[in-house]
MIDOSE-1310 file (N, C-alpha, C; in nm, 2 decimals, decimal comma, always signed):
residues 83
mllp	-5,00/+2,01/+1,05/-5,01/+1,95/+0,98/-4,99/+1,77/+1,00; -5,10/+1,68/+0,96/-5,07/+1,54/+0,99/-5,00/+1,47/+0,88; -4,90/+1,40/+0,88/-4,86/+1,32/+0,77/-4,93/+1,25/+0,78; -4,96/+1,16/+0,62/-4,99/+1,04/+0,66/-4,98/+0,92/+0,67
srlt	-5,02/+0,81/+0,70/-5,01/+0,66/+0,78/-4,88/+0,64/+0,68; -4,87/+0,68/+0,53/-4,75/+0,60/+0,45/-4,72/+0,70/+0,35; -4,66/+0,71/+0,30/-4,57/+0,81/+0,23/-4,59/+0,77/+0,05; -4,65/+0,82/-0,03/-4,64/+0,76/-0,18/-4,55/+0,79/-0,27
gvra	-4,51/+0,74/-0,36/-4,41/+0,79/-0,44/-4,24/+0,78/-0,42; -4,18/+0,68/-0,28/-4,09/+0,65/-0,24/-4,03/+0,56/-0,33; -3,88/+0,62/-0,43/-3,88/+0,52/-0,53/-3,78/+0,43/-0,47; -3,70/+0,33/-0,52/-3,63/+0,25/-0,47/-3,51/+0,23/-0,59
dgvn	-3,40/+0,14/-0,54/-3,29/+0,15/-0,66/-3,30/+0,05/-0,77; -3,27/+0,13/-0,88/-3,30/+0,02/-1,00/-3,21/-0,07/-0,98; -3,25/-0,21/-1,10/-3,21/-0,34/-1,13/-3,08/-0,32/-1,18; -2,99/-0,39/-1,05/-2,83/-0,37/-1,16/-2,79/-0,55/-1,20
nfdl	-2,86/-0,58/-1,31/-2,80/-0,73/-1,33/-2,75/-0,74/-1,43; -2,62/-0,82/-1,44/-2,58/-0,83/-1,53/-2,56/-1,01/-1,57; -2,59/-1,04/-1,71/-2,57/-1,16/-1,76/-2,49/-1,18/-1,83; -2,38/-1,25/-1,86/-2,24/-1,29/-1,93/-2,29/-1,44/-2,00
slfk	-2,28/-1,42/-2,11/-2,24/-1,56/-2,17/-2,13/-1,53/-2,30; -2,04/-1,65/-2,30/-1,95/-1,67/-2,38/-2,00/-1,81/-2,47; -1,96/-1,79/-2,58/-1,94/-1,92/-2,70/-1,84/-1,94/-2,81; -1,81/-2,06/-2,83/-1,71/-2,09/-2,91/-1,73/-2,17/-2,99
nirl	-1,74/-2,16/-3,12/-1,77/-2,24/-3,20/-1,65/-2,37/-3,28; -1,63/-2,43/-3,28/-1,53/-2,54/-3,34/-1,57/-2,63/-3,44; -1,52/-2,63/-3,53/-1,56/-2,71/-3,64/-1,44/-2,83/-3,64; -1,48/-2,94/-3,63/-1,38/-3,06/-3,62/-1,41/-3,16/-3,74
kekw	-1,48/-3,17/-3,82/-1,50/-3,22/-3,94/-1,57/-3,15/-4,02; -1,59/-3,16/-4,15/-1,68/-3,12/-4,26/-1,79/-3,08/-4,18; -1,89/-3,17/-4,11/-2,03/-3,19/-4,05/-2,04/-3,18/-3,92; -1,91/-3,19/-3,85/-1,93/-3,20/-3,71/-1,87/-3,11/-3,62
nlql	-1,95/-3,01/-3,53/-1,94/-2,90/-3,50/-1,95/-2,91/-3,35; -1,84/-2,85/-3,27/-1,85/-2,85/-3,14/-1,87/-2,73/-3,07; -1,96/-2,70/-2,94/-1,97/-2,54/-2,94/-1,97/-2,54/-2,80; -1,87/-2,47/-2,71/-1,81/-2,49/-2,58/-1,87/-2,34/-2,51
rgeg	-1,97/-2,37/-2,41/-2,01/-2,23/-2,37/-2,02/-2,19/-2,22; -2,02/-2,12/-2,19/-2,02/-2,09/-2,03/-2,13/-1,92/-2,04; -2,19/-1,98/-1,92/-2,33/-1,87/-1,89/-2,30/-1,79/-1,75; -2,30/-1,71/-1,71/-2,32/-1,66/-1,57/-2,45/-1,59/-1,57
mnal	-2,54/-1,60/-1,48/-2,64/-1,52/-1,46/-2,60/-1,47/-1,34; -2,66/-1,31/-1,37/-2,62/-1,22/-1,21/-2,47/-1,24/-1,19; -2,40/-1,23/-1,30/-2,26/-1,25/-1,33/-2,19/-1,14/-1,19; -2,24/-1,01/-1,20/-2,16/-0,96/-1,08/-2,22/-0,97/-0,94
nhah	-2,32/-1,02/-0,92/-2,36/-1,08/-0,78/-2,37/-0,92/-0,69; -2,48/-0,85/-0,79/-2,52/-0,76/-0,70/-2,67/-0,81/-0,61; -2,66/-0,71/-0,52/-2,80/-0,75/-0,40/-2,88/-0,62/-0,49; -3,02/-0,65/-0,46/-3,14/-0,60/-0,54/-3,22/-0,55/-0,40
faap	-3,17/-0,39/-0,37/-3,25/-0,38/-0,25/-3,37/-0,32/-0,26; -3,48/-0,34/-0,12/-3,60/-0,32/-0,14/-3,60/-0,14/-0,12; -3,71/-0,09/-0,14/-3,76/+0,07/-0,12/-3,74/+0,09/+0,03; -3,76/+0,18/+0,04/-3,69/+0,23/+0,18/-3,85/+0,18/+0,28
nsnp	-3,81/+0,19/+0,39/-3,94/+0,20/+0,45/-4,03/+0,30/+0,47; -4,13/+0,36/+0,47/-4,22/+0,49/+0,42/-4,34/+0,47/+0,51; -4,30/+0,45/+0,63/-4,41/+0,45/+0,73/-4,39/+0,55/+0,84; -4,39/+0,67/+0,86/-4,34/+0,80/+0,92/-4,33/+0,73/+1,06
sntl	-4,45/+0,69/+1,13/-4,45/+0,63/+1,30/-4,38/+0,50/+1,34; -4,24/+0,43/+1,20/-4,19/+0,36/+1,22/-4,08/+0,36/+1,26; -3,96/+0,32/+1,35/-3,89/+0,36/+1,37/-3,78/+0,37/+1,27; -3,79/+0,30/+1,18/-3,71/+0,24/+1,10/-3,72/+0,34/+0,96
fgqv	-3,80/+0,45/+0,99/-3,85/+0,53/+0,89/-3,77/+0,54/+0,79; -3,78/+0,55/+0,69/-3,63/+0,58/+0,56/-3,52/+0,52/+0,55; -3,54/+0,40/+0,62/-3,43/+0,32/+0,60/-3,44/+0,17/+0,54; -3,36/+0,12/+0,44/-3,37/+0,01/+0,35/-3,32/-0,10/+0,46
sntt	-3,42/-0,19/+0,48/-3,39/-0,26/+0,57/-3,42/-0,47/+0,52; -3,39/-0,47/+0,40/-3,39/-0,60/+0,32/-3,40/-0,58/+0,19; -3,33/-0,73/+0,12/-3,34/-0,70/-0,03/-3,45/-0,79/-0,08; -3,49/-0,75/-0,22/-3,54/-0,83/-0,28/-3,57/-0,94/-0,38
fsrq	-3,45/-0,94/-0,40/-3,44/-1,05/-0,52/-3,25/-1,14/-0,48; -3,33/-1,28/-0,42/-3,27/-1,35/-0,36/-3,19/-1,41/-0,48; -3,18/-1,40/-0,62/-3,11/-1,52/-0,66/-2,98/-1,49/-0,66; -2,87/-1,57/-0,61/-2,72/-1,56/-0,62/-2,66/-1,59/-0,79
rvis	-2,50/-1,56/-0,77/-2,49/-1,58/-0,90/-2,52/-1,73/-0,98; -2,49/-1,79/-1,09/-2,56/-1,88/-1,10/-2,44/-1,85/-1,26; -2,34/-1,98/-1,27/-2,23/-2,00/-1,34/-2,24/-2,15/-1,40; -2,28/-2,13/-1,52/-2,32/-2,27/-1,61/-2,21/-2,30/-1,71
vgar	-2,13/-2,42/-1,71/-2,07/-2,46/-1,84/-2,06/-2,56/-1,89; -2,07/-2,58/-2,04/-2,16/-2,69/-2,12/-2,09/-2,73/-2,22; -2,09/-2,79/-2,33/-2,06/-2,81/-2,44/-2,18/-2,93/-2,52; -2,16/-2,88/-2,67/-2,30/-2,91/-2,75/-2,20/-2,99/-2,90
mqw	-2,24/-3,07/-2,92/-2,20/-3,18/-3,06/-2,31/-3,14/-3,18; -2,28/-3,11/-3,26/-2,36/-3,08/-3,38/-2,30/-3,13/-3,50; -2,42/-3,25/-3,56/-2,38/-3,33/-3,67/-2,49/-3,35/-3,78
């Protein structure tokens, strides 16, 4: 029996991404509000791996050799004044 040149149905790892945000609203006067905010995209900085190599004639068959998602952790801090 010959193997197909590419195997179908090979699954990759799922996406493991956590985005976090913190907001604090502070009332300064009757009509003035200050909002402090901190946000973290991909806060835990997990790598996203590609699917394994599915070509049986390749020496890297079955191995994961790269990542698919290259966005690293991004943290932003800000303030917002409302009146």
